[in-house]
VOBA-49970 format. One record per residue (C-alpha): chain; residue number from 1; residue in one letter; x, y, z. Coordinates in Angstrom, 3 decimals. Layout:
% VOBA-49970
SITE  marpa  lumro  mikol      east     north        up
SITE      A    NUM      A         X         Y         Z
...
//
This chain:
% VOBA-49970
SITE  marpa  lumro  mikol      east     north        up
SITE      A      1      M    -0.749     0.038   -34.557
SITE      A      2      I     1.456     2.990   -35.485
SITE      A      3      S     1.199     4.775   -38.816
SITE      A      4      D     3.656     4.298   -41.666
SITE      A      5      G     4.891     7.838   -41.150
SITE      A      6      M     5.686     7.235   -37.487
SITE      A      7      A     7.313     3.915   -38.344
SITE      A      8      D     9.665     5.801   -40.672
SITE      A      9      V    10.479     8.303   -37.914
SITE      A     10      L    11.223     5.546   -35.397
SITE      A     11      R    13.519     3.814   -37.900
SITE      A     12      S    15.409     7.066   -38.421
SITE      A     13      L    15.971     7.311   -34.669
SITE      A     14      R    18.149     4.200   -34.900
SITE      A     15      Q    19.852     5.103   -38.134
SITE      A     16      D    21.369     8.316   -39.437
SITE      A     17      G    18.577    10.688   -38.404
SITE      A     18      S    16.824    13.272   -40.536
SITE      A     19      G    18.639    16.322   -39.205
SITE      A     20      R    15.235    17.865   -38.464
SITE      A     21      P    13.787    15.672   -35.710
SITE      A     22      A    11.103    18.058   -34.484
SITE      A     23      Q     9.724    18.717   -37.960
SITE      A     24      A     9.740    14.997   -38.785
SITE      A     25      C     7.903    14.074   -35.585
SITE      A     26      A     5.339    16.869   -35.930
SITE      A     27      R     4.639    15.849   -39.511
SITE      A     28      A     4.234    12.177   -38.583
SITE      A     29      L     1.871    13.092   -35.743
SITE      A     30      G    -0.143    15.510   -37.864
SITE      A     31      A     0.468    18.078   -35.129
SITE      A     32      G     0.802    21.835   -35.214
SITE      A     33      G     3.911    21.708   -33.058
SITE      A     34      I     6.072    19.541   -30.845
SITE      A     35      A     8.649    19.962   -28.086
SITE      A     36      L    10.934    17.480   -26.347
SITE      A     37      S    12.403    18.245   -22.922
SITE      A     38      L    14.599    16.131   -20.656
SITE      A     39      L    14.515    16.240   -16.862
SITE      A     40      V    17.896    17.182   -15.443
SITE      A     41      G    19.394    18.069   -12.070
SITE      A     42      D    18.286    17.243    -8.561
SITE      A     43      D    15.115    19.281    -9.020
SITE      A     44      R    14.309    17.534   -12.320
SITE      A     45      T    14.075    20.722   -14.344
SITE      A     46      A    12.666    20.351   -17.866
SITE      A     47      E    15.591    21.057   -20.199
SITE      A     48      P    14.474    21.731   -23.812
SITE      A     49      L    16.117    19.526   -26.427
SITE      A     50      W    14.229    20.647   -29.513
SITE      A     51      C    11.016    22.429   -30.480
SITE      A     52      H     9.153    23.138   -33.716
SITE      A     53      P     7.838    25.610   -34.727
SITE      A     54      E     8.631    28.778   -32.765
SITE      A     55      L     5.177    28.625   -31.161
SITE      A     56      S     6.183    25.369   -29.463
SITE      A     57      T     9.273    27.060   -28.066
SITE      A     58      R     7.142    29.835   -26.593
SITE      A     59      F     4.615    27.405   -25.151
SITE      A     60      E     7.340    25.257   -23.586
SITE      A     61      E     8.797    28.373   -21.972
SITE      A     62      L     5.315    29.315   -20.722
SITE      A     63      Q     4.877    25.907   -19.078
SITE      A     64      F     8.300    26.170   -17.472
SITE      A     65      T     7.681    29.700   -16.203
SITE      A     66      L     4.286    28.874   -14.701
SITE      A     67      G     4.920    25.282   -13.659
SITE      A     68      E     1.524    24.260   -14.986
SITE      A     69      G     0.169    22.676   -18.141
SITE      A     70      P     0.057    19.233   -19.746
SITE      A     71      G     3.833    18.800   -19.646
SITE      A     72      P     4.282    19.358   -15.890
SITE      A     73      D     1.117    17.337   -15.182
SITE      A     74      A     2.342    14.432   -17.299
SITE      A     75      V     5.654    14.427   -15.437
SITE      A     76      R     3.916    14.473   -12.050
SITE      A     77      T     1.381    11.752   -12.852
SITE      A     78      G     3.382     9.582   -15.221
SITE      A     79      S     0.371     9.444   -17.557
SITE      A     80      P    -0.469    11.221   -20.827
SITE      A     81      V    -2.455    14.430   -20.397
SITE      A     82      V    -4.378    15.288   -23.548
SITE      A     83      E    -6.581    18.361   -23.953
SITE      A     84      P    -7.223    18.990   -27.672
SITE      A     85      D    -9.636    21.870   -27.017
SITE      A     86      L    -8.459    24.352   -24.374
SITE      A     87      D   -11.812    26.129   -24.469
SITE      A     88      R   -13.340    23.071   -22.803
SITE      A     89      V   -10.795    22.935   -19.950
SITE      A     90      R   -11.979    24.177   -16.557
SITE      A     91      P   -10.310    27.532   -15.762
SITE      A     92      E    -9.214    26.374   -12.312
SITE      A     93      R    -7.161    23.537   -13.764
SITE      A     94      W    -4.481    25.767   -15.324
SITE      A     95      P    -5.598    29.246   -14.217
SITE      A     96      T    -2.597    31.195   -15.433
SITE      A     97      L    -1.615    29.093   -18.431
SITE      A     98      L    -4.995    28.924   -20.197
SITE      A     99      P    -5.462    32.622   -20.998
SITE      A    100      A    -1.811    33.002   -22.007
SITE      A    101      A    -1.991    29.928   -24.255
SITE      A    102      R    -5.116    31.242   -25.974
SITE      A    103      D    -3.397    34.586   -26.543
SITE      A    104      M    -0.581    32.668   -28.243
SITE      A    105      G    -3.064    30.941   -30.515
SITE      A    106      V    -2.648    27.488   -28.964
SITE      A    107      Q    -5.898    25.551   -29.354
SITE      A    108      G    -5.048    22.128   -27.946
SITE      A    109      V    -2.143    20.454   -26.166
SITE      A    110      G    -0.944    17.061   -25.049
SITE      A    111      G     1.805    15.990   -22.672
SITE      A    112      F     3.374    12.517   -22.972
SITE      A    113      P     5.845    11.502   -20.242
SITE      A    114      L     9.075     9.738   -21.041
SITE      A    115      G     9.652     7.148   -18.356
SITE      A    116      I     9.020     3.718   -16.934
SITE      A    117      G     7.149     3.339   -13.651
SITE      A    118      A     8.409     5.934   -11.185
SITE      A    119      I    11.352     6.811   -13.423
SITE      A    120      R    10.876     9.998   -15.449
SITE      A    121      V    13.453    11.111   -18.009
SITE      A    122      G    11.546    13.714   -19.988
SITE      A    123      V     8.305    14.851   -21.560
SITE      A    124      L     6.957    15.250   -25.084
SITE      A    125      T     4.585    18.188   -25.579
SITE      A    126      V     2.363    18.207   -28.666
SITE      A    127      L     0.338    21.163   -29.945
SITE      A    128      Y    -2.939    20.335   -31.680
SITE      A    129      D    -5.098    22.548   -33.878
SITE      A    130      G    -7.876    22.400   -36.405
SITE      A    131      D   -10.092    19.434   -35.511
SITE      A    132      L   -10.068    20.080   -31.734
SITE      A    133      R    -9.800    16.360   -31.202
SITE      A    134      V    -7.070    13.716   -31.197
SITE      A    135      S    -7.597    10.632   -33.312
SITE      A    136      E    -6.753     7.185   -32.031
SITE      A    137      Q    -3.954     7.046   -34.613
SITE      A    138      Q    -2.400    10.306   -33.414
SITE      A    139      Y    -2.598     9.119   -29.819
SITE      A    140      A    -1.038     5.738   -30.632
SITE      A    141      D     1.769     7.397   -32.608
SITE      A    142      A     2.559     9.828   -29.773
SITE      A    143      I     2.658     6.987   -27.239
SITE      A    144      A     4.971     4.986   -29.521
SITE      A    145      L     7.292     7.960   -30.013
SITE      A    146      A     7.473     8.661   -26.277
SITE      A    147      A     8.186     4.987   -25.562
SITE      A    148      A    10.946     4.833   -28.171
SITE      A    149      L    12.625     7.978   -26.850
SITE      A    150      T    12.344     6.677   -23.285
SITE      A    151      G    14.140     3.468   -24.187
SITE      A    152      M    16.904     5.304   -25.978
SITE      A    153      F    17.565     7.720   -23.140
SITE      A    154      L    17.410     5.057   -20.428
SITE      A    155      N    19.753     2.841   -22.443
SITE      A    156      G    22.147     5.720   -23.008
SITE      A    157      D    21.729     5.416   -26.756
SITE      A    158      H    22.555     9.034   -27.521
SITE      A    159      G    26.288     9.256   -27.870
SITE      A    160      G    26.777     8.137   -31.454
SITE      A    161      G    27.718     4.557   -30.596
SITE      A    162      R    31.102     2.806   -30.556
SITE      A    163      S    33.567     3.152   -33.361
SITE      A    164      G    32.197     1.376   -36.402
SITE      A    165      D    28.616     1.397   -35.123
SITE      A    166      A    25.793     3.184   -36.892
SITE      A    167      P    25.267     6.752   -35.649
SITE      A    168      G    23.233     6.821   -32.480
SITE      A    169      V    20.195     8.809   -31.512
SITE      A    170      G    22.461    11.773   -30.692
SITE      A    171      V    22.545    12.614   -34.399
SITE      A    172      F    18.761    12.683   -34.555
SITE      A    173      L    18.181    14.469   -31.246
SITE      A    174      E    20.949    17.052   -31.563
SITE      A    175      W    22.107    16.328   -28.003
SITE      A    176      P    22.808    19.659   -26.248
SITE      A    177      S    26.343    20.549   -25.206
SITE      A    178      G    25.142    22.693   -22.273
SITE      A    179      L    22.093    23.348   -20.137
SITE      A    180      H    19.717    26.060   -21.335
SITE      A    181      R    18.290    26.347   -17.819
SITE      A    182      A    21.659    26.738   -16.061
SITE      A    183      A    20.915    30.375   -15.167
SITE      A    184      V    17.588    29.347   -13.617
SITE      A    185      H    19.337    26.808   -11.368
SITE      A    186      Q    21.941    29.370   -10.325
SITE      A    187      A    19.401    32.140    -9.758
SITE      A    188      T    17.226    29.820    -7.663
SITE      A    189      G    20.173    29.142    -5.362
SITE      A    190      M    20.948    32.850    -5.038
SITE      A    191      I    17.320    33.709    -4.228
SITE      A    192      S    17.232    30.911    -1.663
SITE      A    193      V    20.129    32.586     0.156
SITE      A    194      Q    18.766    36.120    -0.267
SITE      A    195      L    15.361    35.228     1.179
SITE      A    196      G    16.428    32.450     3.522
SITE      A    197      V    13.918    30.028     1.976
SITE      A    198      S    14.047    26.539     0.466
SITE      A    199      M    15.070    25.975    -3.146
SITE      A    200      Q    11.473    25.074    -4.007
SITE      A    201      E    10.169    28.309    -2.519
SITE      A    202      A    12.930    30.256    -4.273
SITE      A    203      L    11.898    28.833    -7.640
SITE      A    204      L     8.272    29.779    -6.937
SITE      A    205      R     9.379    33.327    -6.184
SITE      A    206      L    11.412    33.479    -9.369
SITE      A    207      R     8.456    32.227   -11.386
SITE      A    208      A     6.130    34.691    -9.672
SITE      A    209      Y     8.374    37.595   -10.584
SITE      A    210      A     8.704    36.455   -14.207
SITE      A    211      Y     4.938    36.036   -14.544
SITE      A    212      G     4.119    39.322   -12.831
SITE      A    213      S     6.629    41.288   -14.906
SITE      A    214      E     5.632    39.478   -18.132
SITE      A    215      S     9.267    38.518   -18.704
SITE      A    216      P    10.774    35.180   -19.789
SITE      A    217      L    11.951    33.160   -16.815
SITE      A    218      G    15.403    32.756   -18.313
SITE      A    219      E    15.777    36.508   -18.742
SITE      A    220      V    14.836    37.201   -15.115
SITE      A    221      A    17.235    34.469   -13.986
SITE      A    222      Q    20.062    36.053   -15.973
SITE      A    223      N    19.384    39.378   -14.258
SITE      A    224      V    19.580    37.697   -10.848
SITE      A    225      V    22.837    35.934   -11.724
SITE      A    226      A    24.319    39.189   -13.060
SITE      A    227      R    23.204    40.883    -9.816
SITE      A    228      R    21.046    43.374   -11.689
SITE      A    229      L    18.084    42.070    -9.695
SITE      A    230      R    18.088    41.140    -6.025
SITE      A    231      F    15.168    39.522    -4.228
SITE      A    232      N    13.932    40.649    -0.826
SITE      A    233      D    10.706    40.319     1.120
SITE      A    234      D     9.142    43.299    -0.667
SITE      A    235      I     9.921    42.516    -4.284
SITE      A    236      N     7.646    39.475    -4.460
SITE      A    237      N     4.744    40.831    -2.442
SITE      A    238      N     3.599    42.733    -5.510
SITE      A    239      F     3.047    39.473    -7.370
SITE      A    240      D     1.671    37.123    -4.715
SITE      A    241      D    -1.935    38.111    -5.410
SITE      A    242      N    -1.544    37.380    -9.139
SITE      A    243      F     0.358    34.096    -9.022
SITE      A    244      D    -0.483    31.169    -6.768
SITE      A    245      E     1.436    28.058    -7.726
SITE      A    246      N     0.494    26.366    -4.465
SITE      A    247      S    -3.104    25.999    -5.600
SITE      A    248      D    -4.418    22.459    -5.950
SITE      A    249      D    -3.667    20.876    -9.308
SITE      A    250      D    -6.563    19.209   -11.050
SITE      A    251      V    -5.064    16.495   -13.199
SITE      A    252      S    -8.114    14.290   -13.218
SITE      A    253      G    -9.117    15.130   -16.775
SITE      A    254      P    -9.380    12.387   -19.375
SITE      A    255      N    -6.165    11.007   -20.832
SITE      A    256      S    -7.755     9.258   -23.816
SITE      A    257      P    -7.897    10.209   -27.486
SITE      A    258      D   -11.477    11.338   -26.967
SITE      A    259      G   -10.538    13.535   -23.988
SITE      A    260      G   -10.719    17.283   -23.819
SITE      A    261      K   -13.611    17.925   -21.511
SITE      A    262      G   -11.161    19.072   -18.799
//
């Protein structure tokens, strides 16, 4: 059963919204932070819709840059991935994300996919702190929130409704007018041509450069699009030894409220 606080949040999704969806959800979940991303484009890129606080924004960008973490794992598996204590996660599971997350001060994370069956529409990322565990209530509330958002997106309930209807979920979710990741899509295509590789390989190269240069992925992408940075066979060789996104993913960790052993 969901908590009263989450019940209030879910009601507001169908009504006039709070104007501060991320803060309301984080408060209801008793979480240190929260981020909601939708999957867009042919390559199903995670497009951020809202994050709170700024730490969640940085962590969401870290997951996107590295392609690893609870969010990407949840999207791939279609199941919640909950690790409330990152110190108990095996290093080989998220080899590049774990040290960076600890440096940020992130203690625990959870990824909750938005989707039904093989259909994925987005992912909810929750930051945990303090107790280094997730209660059954927090887990149930996060599952309920993800399910509610899934239904709204799949039903197209985000445009404000017909004339005379109550405002739709678009008011609550602050539906974006453009794609934040547009430069990444464009840069990936340019790198694919420059190197003569697939789009998937081009994105790996872009991520490798961003990680190796300690730069945000979006910033590197903008430089590629503006032709301030051009990729060739030499430019990525410097980073191959430090970034291996082709390594086997270990997503077999526990997905229950008592998880976290990694």
